[in-house]
TORNU-933015 format. One record per residue (C-alpha): residue in one letter; x, y, z. Coordinates in steps of 0.5 Angstrom, whole numbers, padded with zeros to 4 digits, always signed. Layout:
BEGIN
AXYZ
...
This chain:
BEGIN
X+0193+0260+0187
X+0194+0252+0188
X+0188+0247+0188
X+0190+0241+0192
X+0187+0235+0192
X+0189+0228+0195
X+0187+0221+0195
X+0190+0216+0200
X+0197+0214+0202
X+0199+0207+0205
X+0203+0210+0210
X+0203+0215+0215
X+0209+0219+0214
X+0207+0220+0207
X+0201+0224+0209
X+0205+0228+0214
X+0210+0230+0208
X+0205+0231+0203
X+0202+0236+0208
X+0208+0240+0209
X+0210+0239+0201
X+0203+0242+0199
X+0203+0248+0205
X+0210+0251+0202
X+0208+0250+0195
X+0201+0253+0196
X+0204+0259+0200
X+0209+0260+0194
X+0204+0260+0189
X+0199+0265+0192
X+0205+0270+0193
X+0207+0269+0186
X+0200+0269+0183
X+0201+0262+0180
X+0195+0258+0178
X+0196+0250+0179
X+0193+0243+0181
X+0197+0239+0186
X+0194+0231+0186
X+0197+0227+0192
X+0196+0220+0193
X+0191+0219+0187
X+0188+0213+0184
X+0188+0213+0176
X+0182+0209+0174
X+0184+0207+0168
X+0191+0204+0170
X+0192+0201+0176
X+0200+0200+0176
X+0200+0208+0175
X+0201+0210+0182
X+0204+0217+0183
X+0206+0220+0189
X+0204+0227+0187
X+0202+0230+0180
X+0204+0238+0180
X+0200+0242+0174
X+0201+0249+0172
X+0199+0253+0166
X+0206+0251+0163
X+0209+0245+0166
X+0207+0238+0169
X+0211+0235+0174
X+0211+0227+0176
X+0214+0227+0183
X+0216+0221+0187
X+0217+0221+0195
X+0222+0217+0198
X+0223+0217+0206
X+0230+0217+0207
X+0236+0221+0209
X+0243+0221+0208
X+0248+0219+0203
X+0246+0216+0196
X+0251+0213+0192
X+0248+0214+0184
X+0250+0209+0179
X+0255+0211+0173
X+0252+0214+0167
X+0252+0207+0163
X+0248+0204+0168
X+0244+0209+0171
X+0237+0206+0169
X+0239+0199+0171
X+0243+0199+0177
X+0240+0200+0184
X+0241+0206+0188
X+0245+0205+0195
X+0246+0208+0201
X+0253+0209+0205
X+0253+0202+0207
X+0251+0199+0200
X+0244+0197+0202
X+0239+0198+0196
X+0234+0204+0196
X+0227+0202+0195
X+0223+0204+0188
X+0217+0200+0188
X+0217+0195+0182
X+0223+0198+0179
X+0231+0197+0180
X+0232+0204+0182
X+0228+0211+0183
X+0230+0214+0176
X+0227+0208+0172
X+0221+0208+0177
X+0219+0215+0174
X+0221+0213+0167
X+0216+0208+0167
X+0211+0212+0171
X+0212+0217+0165
X+0211+0212+0160
X+0204+0210+0163
X+0202+0217+0164
X+0203+0218+0157
X+0199+0213+0155
X+0193+0215+0160
X+0194+0222+0157
X+0194+0221+0150
X+0188+0216+0151
X+0183+0219+0156
X+0185+0226+0158
X+0188+0229+0151
X+0181+0228+0148
X+0178+0233+0154
X+0182+0239+0152
X+0180+0245+0149
X+0183+0247+0142
X+0187+0252+0145
X+0190+0247+0150
X+0196+0242+0149
X+0201+0238+0153
X+0207+0234+0150
X+0207+0229+0155
X+0215+0228+0153
X+0216+0234+0156
X+0213+0232+0163
X+0219+0233+0169
X+0221+0227+0173
X+0222+0229+0180
X+0225+0225+0186
X+0224+0228+0193
X+0227+0226+0199
X+0224+0227+0206
X+0230+0228+0209
X+0237+0232+0208
X+0241+0228+0203
X+0248+0228+0200
X+0249+0225+0193
X+0255+0221+0191
X+0255+0221+0183
X+0251+0225+0178
X+0245+0225+0173
X+0247+0224+0166
X+0248+0230+0162
X+0242+0227+0157
X+0237+0227+0163
X+0239+0233+0167
X+0234+0238+0163
X+0228+0233+0165
X+0230+0229+0171
X+0231+0232+0178
X+0233+0230+0185
X+0231+0234+0191
X+0230+0233+0199
X+0226+0237+0204
X+0231+0243+0204
X+0231+0244+0196
X+0225+0242+0193
X+0221+0248+0194
X+0226+0253+0190
X+0228+0247+0185
X+0220+0246+0183
X+0219+0254+0183
X+0225+0254+0178
X+0222+0248+0174
X+0215+0251+0173
X+0219+0258+0171
X+0221+0256+0164
X+0216+0257+0158
X+0215+0251+0154
X+0211+0252+0147
X+0209+0245+0148
X+0205+0246+0154
X+0199+0250+0155
X+0194+0248+0160
X+0188+0252+0163
X+0183+0250+0169
X+0179+0246+0164
X+0185+0242+0163
X+0186+0241+0171
X+0179+0239+0171
X+0180+0233+0166
X+0186+0231+0170
X+0182+0231+0176
X+0177+0226+0173
X+0182+0221+0171
X+0187+0222+0177
X+0181+0221+0182
X+0182+0225+0189
X+0178+0229+0194
X+0179+0236+0196
X+0184+0237+0201
X+0185+0242+0207
X+0192+0244+0209
X+0193+0243+0216
X+0196+0250+0218
X+0200+0247+0224
X+0203+0240+0221
X+0206+0236+0227
X+0213+0237+0225
X+0215+0231+0229
X+0212+0226+0224
X+0216+0229+0219
X+0222+0226+0222
X+0219+0219+0222
X+0224+0214+0218
X+0220+0208+0216
X+0226+0205+0212
X+0226+0206+0205
X+0231+0200+0204
X+0230+0194+0201
X+0233+0188+0206
X+0232+0181+0207
X+0235+0176+0212
X+0237+0170+0209
X+0239+0167+0216
X+0231+0165+0217
X+0230+0161+0211
X+0230+0153+0211
X+0235+0150+0207
X+0231+0148+0201
X+0228+0155+0201
X+0236+0157+0200
X+0237+0152+0195
X+0230+0154+0191
X+0233+0161+0191
X+0240+0158+0188
X+0236+0155+0182
X+0232+0161+0181
X+0238+0165+0180
X+0241+0160+0175
X+0234+0161+0171
X+0235+0168+0171
X+0242+0168+0168
X+0240+0163+0163
X+0237+0167+0157
X+0234+0161+0154
X+0230+0159+0160
X+0223+0163+0160
X+0219+0160+0166
X+0220+0157+0173
X+0215+0153+0177
X+0216+0154+0184
X+0211+0149+0188
X+0210+0147+0195
X+0204+0145+0199
X+0201+0150+0204
X+0205+0153+0209
X+0212+0151+0205
X+0214+0158+0205
X+0213+0159+0197
X+0210+0166+0198
X+0215+0168+0203
X+0221+0168+0198
X+0218+0173+0193
X+0222+0179+0197
X+0228+0175+0196
X+0227+0173+0189
X+0226+0181+0188
X+0233+0182+0191
X+0236+0177+0187
X+0233+0179+0181
X+0235+0186+0181
X+0242+0184+0183
X+0242+0180+0176
X+0240+0184+0171
X+0233+0185+0172
X+0230+0192+0171
X+0223+0191+0173
X+0219+0186+0178
X+0212+0185+0178
X+0208+0181+0183
X+0201+0179+0180
X+0195+0176+0183
X+0189+0172+0179
X+0184+0176+0183
X+0183+0181+0189
X+0181+0175+0194
X+0188+0173+0193
X+0191+0180+0192
X+0188+0182+0199
X+0189+0176+0203
X+0193+0171+0201
X+0200+0174+0199
X+0206+0174+0204
X+0206+0180+0209
X+0213+0181+0208
X+0212+0183+0201
X+0212+0191+0202
X+0211+0193+0194
X+0204+0193+0191
X+0201+0187+0188
X+0197+0188+0181
X+0191+0184+0179
X+0192+0180+0173
X+0186+0181+0170
X+0187+0189+0170
X+0194+0188+0168
X+0193+0184+0162
X+0186+0186+0159
X+0184+0193+0156
X+0178+0195+0160
X+0176+0200+0155
X+0177+0196+0149
X+0171+0191+0148
X+0168+0187+0142
X+0162+0183+0142
X+0160+0176+0139
X+0153+0173+0139
X+0150+0166+0137
X+0143+0169+0136
X+0141+0168+0129
X+0143+0173+0124
X+0137+0177+0124
X+0136+0178+0131
X+0144+0180+0131
X+0142+0185+0126
X+0137+0188+0130
X+0141+0189+0136
X+0146+0193+0131
X+0152+0191+0135
X+0159+0189+0132
X+0161+0181+0132
X+0166+0176+0133
X+0165+0169+0132
X+0166+0165+0138
X+0172+0161+0135
X+0177+0166+0136
X+0180+0162+0142
X+0187+0161+0140
X+0187+0155+0144
X+0185+0149+0140
X+0184+0141+0141
X+0179+0142+0147
X+0174+0137+0149
X+0168+0137+0145
X+0164+0137+0150
X+0167+0144+0152
X+0166+0146+0145
X+0159+0144+0145
X+0157+0148+0151
X+0160+0154+0148
X+0156+0154+0142
X+0150+0153+0146
X+0150+0160+0149
X+0144+0164+0146
X+0147+0171+0148
X+0151+0177+0146
X+0158+0176+0150
X+0162+0182+0151
X+0169+0181+0150
X+0175+0185+0154
X+0181+0185+0149
X+0188+0184+0151
X+0192+0190+0152
X+0199+0192+0150
X+0204+0190+0155
X+0207+0195+0158
X+0213+0191+0162
X+0220+0193+0159
X+0225+0188+0157
X+0229+0185+0163
X+0222+0184+0167
X+0221+0179+0172
X+0214+0177+0173
X+0211+0173+0179
X+0205+0170+0179
X+0202+0167+0186
X+0197+0162+0187
X+0198+0160+0180
X+0194+0154+0180
X+0189+0158+0179
X+0192+0160+0172
X+0190+0155+0167
X+0187+0154+0160
X+0180+0152+0162
X+0175+0156+0158
X+0171+0161+0162
X+0165+0166+0161
X+0161+0169+0166
X+0154+0171+0164
X+0155+0176+0159
X+0163+0177+0160
X+0169+0174+0157
X+0176+0176+0158
X+0180+0175+0152
X+0180+0169+0149
X+0177+0166+0155
X+0183+0162+0156
X+0187+0166+0162
X+0194+0162+0161
X+0194+0163+0154
X+0192+0170+0154
X+0198+0171+0159
X+0203+0168+0155
X+0201+0172+0149
X+0201+0178+0153
X+0208+0178+0155
X+0210+0174+0149
X+0217+0171+0152
X+0219+0168+0146
X+0220+0175+0143
X+0221+0179+0149
X+0226+0179+0155
X+0221+0177+0160
X+0221+0172+0165
X+0216+0169+0169
X+0216+0165+0176
X+0209+0161+0177
X+0208+0160+0185
X+0203+0155+0187
X+0200+0149+0191
X+0199+0143+0186
X+0195+0140+0191
X+0190+0145+0192
X+0184+0145+0188
X+0184+0148+0181
X+0179+0150+0176
X+0182+0146+0170
X+0185+0139+0169
X+0192+0139+0172
X+0195+0137+0165
X+0193+0144+0162
X+0195+0149+0168
X+0201+0154+0169
X+0204+0149+0174
X+0205+0143+0169
X+0212+0144+0166
X+0210+0139+0161
X+0204+0143+0159
X+0208+0150+0158
X+0214+0146+0154
X+0209+0143+0149
X+0204+0148+0149
X+0208+0154+0149
X+0215+0152+0147
X+0218+0155+0153
X+0224+0152+0157
X+0222+0151+0164
X+0225+0150+0170
X+0222+0147+0177
X+0223+0146+0184
X+0219+0144+0190
X+0219+0146+0197
X+0219+0141+0203
X+0213+0140+0207
X+0212+0144+0214
X+0209+0139+0218
X+0211+0143+0225
X+0207+0149+0222
X+0200+0148+0226
X+0195+0142+0227
X+0191+0144+0222
X+0197+0144+0217
X+0198+0137+0219
X+0191+0135+0217
X+0192+0138+0210
X+0199+0134+0209
X+0196+0128+0210
X+0191+0129+0204
X+0197+0132+0200
X+0201+0125+0202
X+0195+0121+0199
X+0195+0125+0193
X+0202+0124+0192
X+0201+0116+0193
X+0195+0116+0189
X+0191+0113+0195
X+0185+0117+0195
X+0182+0113+0200
X+0186+0116+0205
X+0183+0123+0203
X+0180+0125+0209
X+0181+0129+0216
X+0181+0127+0223
X+0177+0130+0228
X+0181+0134+0233
X+0184+0140+0236
X+0184+0143+0229
X+0178+0140+0226
X+0171+0138+0228
X+0165+0135+0225
X+0158+0138+0225
X+0152+0134+0225
X+0144+0137+0225
X+0144+0135+0233
X+0150+0140+0234
X+0150+0145+0228
X+0146+0151+0232
X+0151+0150+0238
X+0157+0150+0234
X+0155+0155+0229
X+0153+0160+0234
X+0160+0159+0238
X+0163+0161+0231
X+0159+0167+0230
X+0160+0169+0237
X+0167+0168+0238
X+0169+0169+0231
X+0174+0164+0231
X+0173+0159+0226
X+0170+0157+0219
X+0164+0153+0217
X+0166+0149+0211
X+0161+0145+0206
X+0162+0141+0200
X+0158+0145+0195
X+0155+0152+0194
X+0148+0149+0195
X+0150+0146+0202
X+0153+0153+0204
X+0147+0157+0201
X+0142+0152+0205
X+0146+0153+0212
X+0147+0161+0211
X+0139+0162+0210
X+0138+0157+0216
X+0143+0161+0220
X+0140+0168+0218
X+0133+0165+0220
X+0135+0161+0227
X+0141+0165+0230
X+0142+0172+0227
X+0134+0172+0227
X+0133+0177+0221
X+0129+0173+0216
X+0131+0169+0210
X+0131+0175+0205
X+0136+0180+0205
X+0136+0185+0211
X+0140+0190+0214
X+0146+0188+0217
X+0148+0182+0213
X+0154+0182+0210
X+0155+0181+0202
X+0160+0179+0197
X+0161+0183+0191
X+0163+0178+0185
X+0164+0183+0180
X+0168+0189+0179
X+0166+0196+0178
X+0167+0204+0179
X+0162+0208+0183
X+0162+0216+0183
X+0158+0222+0184
X+0159+0229+0181
X+0154+0232+0186
X+0159+0231+0192
X+0166+0234+0191
X+0169+0230+0197
X+0167+0224+0194
X+0172+0221+0188
X+0171+0215+0184
X+0172+0209+0187
X+0173+0202+0185
X+0169+0196+0188
X+0173+0190+0186
X+0171+0182+0186
X+0172+0180+0193
X+0170+0186+0196
X+0165+0185+0202
X+0160+0190+0204
X+0155+0191+0210
X+0148+0192+0208
X+0145+0199+0211
X+0138+0199+0208
X+0134+0194+0203
X+0129+0197+0198
X+0123+0194+0195
X+0124+0189+0189
X+0123+0191+0182
X+0121+0187+0176
X+0123+0188+0169
X+0119+0183+0164
X+0123+0181+0158
X+0121+0178+0152
X+0125+0173+0149
X+0126+0174+0141
X+0127+0166+0139
X+0120+0165+0143
X+0115+0171+0143
X+0110+0168+0147
X+0115+0167+0153
X+0118+0172+0157
X+0123+0172+0163
X+0122+0176+0169
X+0129+0180+0171
X+0128+0182+0179
X+0133+0187+0182
X+0133+0190+0189
X+0136+0197+0190
X+0140+0196+0197
X+0145+0201+0201
X+0151+0198+0203
X+0158+0200+0207
X+0164+0198+0204
X+0169+0194+0209
X+0176+0196+0206
X+0174+0204+0206
X+0169+0208+0209
X+0164+0209+0203
X+0157+0208+0203
X+0153+0207+0196
X+0147+0204+0193
X+0147+0198+0188
X+0142+0194+0185
X+0142+0187+0186
X+0140+0182+0180
X+0136+0177+0185
X+0136+0172+0179
X+0143+0171+0180
X+0144+0172+0188
X+0139+0167+0189
X+0141+0162+0185
X+0145+0157+0189
X+0150+0155+0183
X+0151+0163+0182
X+0149+0163+0175
X+0144+0165+0170
X+0140+0160+0166
X+0141+0161+0158
X+0134+0165+0157
X+0136+0169+0163
X+0142+0171+0160
X+0139+0173+0154
X+0134+0177+0157
X+0139+0181+0161
X+0143+0183+0155
X+0137+0185+0152
X+0135+0189+0158
X+0142+0192+0158
X+0141+0194+0151
X+0135+0198+0152
X+0139+0202+0157
X+0144+0203+0152
X+0139+0206+0147
X+0136+0210+0152
X+0143+0213+0154
X+0144+0215+0147
X+0138+0219+0146
X+0140+0222+0153
X+0147+0224+0149
X+0143+0227+0143
X+0138+0231+0147
X+0144+0234+0151
X+0141+0231+0158
X+0147+0227+0159
X+0152+0230+0164
X+0158+0227+0160
X+0164+0229+0156
X+0162+0234+0150
X+0167+0230+0145
X+0163+0224+0146
X+0157+0227+0146
X+0159+0230+0139
X+0161+0223+0137
X+0155+0220+0138
X+0151+0225+0135
X+0155+0224+0129
X+0155+0216+0129
X+0147+0215+0130
């Protein structure tokens, strides 16, 4: 019997085809008495960039399947260029393959990432009599319409790579899984292990799918219209092509003011890249707010979170500046706080770091999974700098994001190029002498050969943009007395006399934003609006909108239809219920007579981006701090509190009260 679970597909036609795909396979598995698991549109909780359309597991085979919504003639590259040139239709238009040059290379990379995830997270959960050599996994491209192939699969790939369409996939897959493989033996235990890593929920196959939906063609082509571009945009693309063809050049800076059309060029850059030897094209955003809201709508591919891509969320280490005796008591492995590779920072910054009396959790850099001949594009790159950053008890890598990114891609030793796209006139977290839009800094600090191009301003875009560009021009001329806005159609100034009227109008009509100079001013205004316009008091209340400032996973094993979801920094949720505040009094080791009160509040929320309700604890010390921070004593108390929780969980593992992986439990039993 075939068990089917399904996550989310981004397009309607993918859901429609998967329904028919799963239905036909299920009938055959039942008829032939075959056990298996089909996972569609899953989310890999350990690898954001591993997005498999369908993963099929049987007792003796694993198939990684990619759906393509296309029909007609497909011209394959010759054997020599099979993984490096695009697949074309009858009139020479390129077939989409996500971040990759063609579907074969796309599946090859998915299999490589799948292998890493399997070896690290799934293989430890297999029983002694179960096994899988991931190199024996099959790669399958499945077209949703009838196709005609011109060209052939290379002989070296014929045993593990297959191309089917809607009329041939059923028999083709049945032939694949009918082969015995001594290196593959999976049981239902293994199926469960896979479903814990590739999360999805139970799927009920519709017995009467809408066949007309299967005929929908959304266009799996890669097309760009150069006639819509401004002349300076066309010139920028010429410069980028020259950059790609020069093996010595490693970085390109594409600058421009707001609405100059920088991000709009990303699909055109991808087009040029695949025509000039690039095999992998990745777009990274510095955070989820940028990823979800600021990148261009004409970019149809996935956008990766920079932090998720370069940092290994499962590989942590620690350092502490608490005195040695206190460190030994905490029994944690440590690193000195001088691990940063970036030297010669301001003395004041070093002093601030040295004063942190807390244990800091360091998330280490991961191994780069990008291929040689990869082009990486980072948008809103003015946010990428070598400004040291540490958040509460957490630090990513060295704490210097730009340094970590350059270390990750290692362009001096690998054939990887990067394009930084950004606005040098927007506020940046760092001094502009040490961020990614500074050609001099990239060349002097990282010894990169860098090209740059700046797009022209677009005064005719909107009235609001006219206001922005007045400030841009003042910055260019270093005339800071001109940094001001003029009241008019796009902007209005609010004072205490008309604040309630203006704020009420904006909230009611959802047609504007309130801007403040500081977080403290914004916090004061928000509290006033809650009490005097929304009339729901000063405390956190039902109906309030909250913003997550960290990332985490939610999961429950009690509900079989609920699968692991990632809550990301930048997500919004609506408060459904608020519970009483809970307090934890924590004694500070350096001052036993002093204790810190940590205040927590349990709240039930509904995530805005998907239909999902869950409970979270709000650390009120942080939420109510107008600077969005904790004091040094609060940070220390918070770490002590977390350590106590960890100690309790270890005891749960030892006593068998924790519903977790048996091998992890055995490891803890042995180690403590």
